[in-house]
C-alpha positions in Angstrom: 28.7 52.0 -11.1 30.9 51.8 -8.3 34.2 53.3 -8.7 37.1 53.1 -6.4 39.1 56.3 -5.3 42.6 56.4 -6.0 43.7 55.5 -2.0 41.6 52.3 -2.0 43.3 51.1 -5.5 46.6 52.1 -3.8 45.7 50.1 -0.6 44.8 47.2 -2.4 47.5 47.0 -4.6 50.0 47.3 -1.6 48.3 44.2 -0.2 48.4 42.2 -3.3 52.4 43.4 -3.5 52.9 42.2 -0.1 51.3 39.2 -0.4 53.4 38.0 -3.6 56.4 39.1 -2.0 56.2 37.3 1.3 55.0 34.4 -1.2 57.9 34.4 -3.3 60.4 35.1 0.0 59.3 31.7 1.2 59.2 30.1 -1.8 63.2 31.2 -2.0 63.8 30.7 1.6 62.2 26.3 0.9 64.3 25.9 -2.1 67.4 27.0 -0.7 67.1 24.9 2.5 66.1 22.0 0.4 69.2 22.4 -1.7 71.3 22.9 1.1 69.8 19.7 2.7 69.9 17.7 -0.8 73.7 18.6 -1.3 74.5 17.3 2.3 72.8 14.1 1.6 74.9 11.2 1.7 74.4 9.4 -1.8 73.7 5.3 -2.4 75.5 3.4 -5.1 73.5 0.7 -6.7 75.0 -1.1 -9.3 73.4 -2.9 -12.4 75.7 -4.8 -14.9 78.3 -2.3 -15.5 76.3 0.5 -14.6 76.9 2.4 -11.3 74.3 4.5 -10.1 74.8 7.1 -7.7 71.7 8.6 -6.2 70.8 11.9 -4.7 71.2 15.9 -6.3 73.9 15.3 -9.3 73.1 11.7 -9.2 74.9 10.1 -12.0 75.0 7.0 -14.2 78.3 5.8 -14.9 79.4 3.1 -17.4 82.1 0.8 -16.1 82.5 -0.8 -19.5 86.3 -0.8 -20.3 86.7 2.2 -17.3 89.8 2.3 -15.9 89.6 2.7 -12.0 91.9 4.1 -9.3 92.2 4.4 -5.6 94.0 7.8 -5.2 95.4 8.3 -1.6 96.4 12.2 -1.6 93.8 15.3 -1.8 92.0 16.2 -4.4 93.9 18.3 -7.4 92.2 21.8 -7.5 89.2 23.0 -8.5 88.9 25.8 -11.0 85.5 26.4 -11.0 81.8 24.5 -10.8 80.2 24.6 -13.8 77.0 22.9 -12.3 76.7 21.7 -9.2 76.9 22.3 -5.5 79.7 23.2 -3.2 78.9 23.5 0.4 81.9 23.1 3.2 84.1 20.2 2.3 81.4 18.4 -0.1 81.1 18.6 -3.9 78.9 17.4 -5.9 78.3 17.9 -9.7 80.4 19.2 -12.6 83.3 21.1 -12.1 86.4 22.4 -14.0 89.7 20.7 -13.0 92.7 21.4 -15.0 90.8 22.5 -17.8 89.3 20.0 -17.8 85.2 19.0 -16.8 85.0 16.7 -14.5 82.1 14.7 -12.6 82.4 14.8 -8.1 80.6 13.5 -5.9 82.9 13.8 -3.3 81.8 13.9 0.7 85.1 15.0 2.2 87.2 17.1 -0.6 90.1 17.4 2.5 90.1 13.6 2.8 93.4 11.9 1.6 91.7 9.5 -0.6 89.1 8.9 -3.8 88.3 6.9 -6.2 88.9 8.3 -10.0 86.7 6.4 -12.6 88.4 7.2 -16.5 85.5 6.0 -18.3 86.0 4.8 -21.8 85.1 7.8 -23.4 87.7 10.0 -21.5 85.1 11.4 -18.6 86.5 11.8 -15.2 84.4 10.8 -12.5 86.0 11.6 -8.3 84.1 10.2 -5.8 85.0 9.4 -1.8 82.8 8.9 1.2 82.7 10.4 4.1 85.2 8.2 5.8 88.5 6.4 4.0 86.8 2.8 5.2 83.6 3.6 3.1 85.5 4.7 0.4 88.1 1.6 0.3 84.8 -0.5 0.2 83.2 1.2 -2.3 86.1 0.7 -4.5 86.5 -2.6 -4.4 82.6 -3.1 -5.1 83.4 -0.5 -8.2 86.6 -3.2 -9.4 83.6 -6.5 -9.2 81.4 -4.5 -11.7 84.0 -3.2 -14.0 83.8 -5.2 -17.5 87.0 -4.9 -20.0 
């Protein structure tokens, strides 16, 4: 039976720890890059009946049946906290808290003076805008087509 000397065991342990540390750091870096790129990605909006689907990270299906929709021409109300989402630069996606209420945001430019506010039949609030006011206006018109009362 061959026994390792304590210094050999120590060298092997250090090599294993170093390899594990490098792997964990690489995985963390890949995750952060994926999160940043995914959050910045422009979502697509599709409609099936009265369901609006927002693609991408923190995407959402919104039931437009009985919903109220307005196109606001002001900036977004102040955000209190992010509860489950991403806030990178001017981009806000996911669940946030505004005025003490949990809301869904898919905002490509929080400084833009315009957004779509959807108040679902259950009272849920959805704030959406696109990269440009023209794209936001076009999306608003498309949402109006799919609303059912």
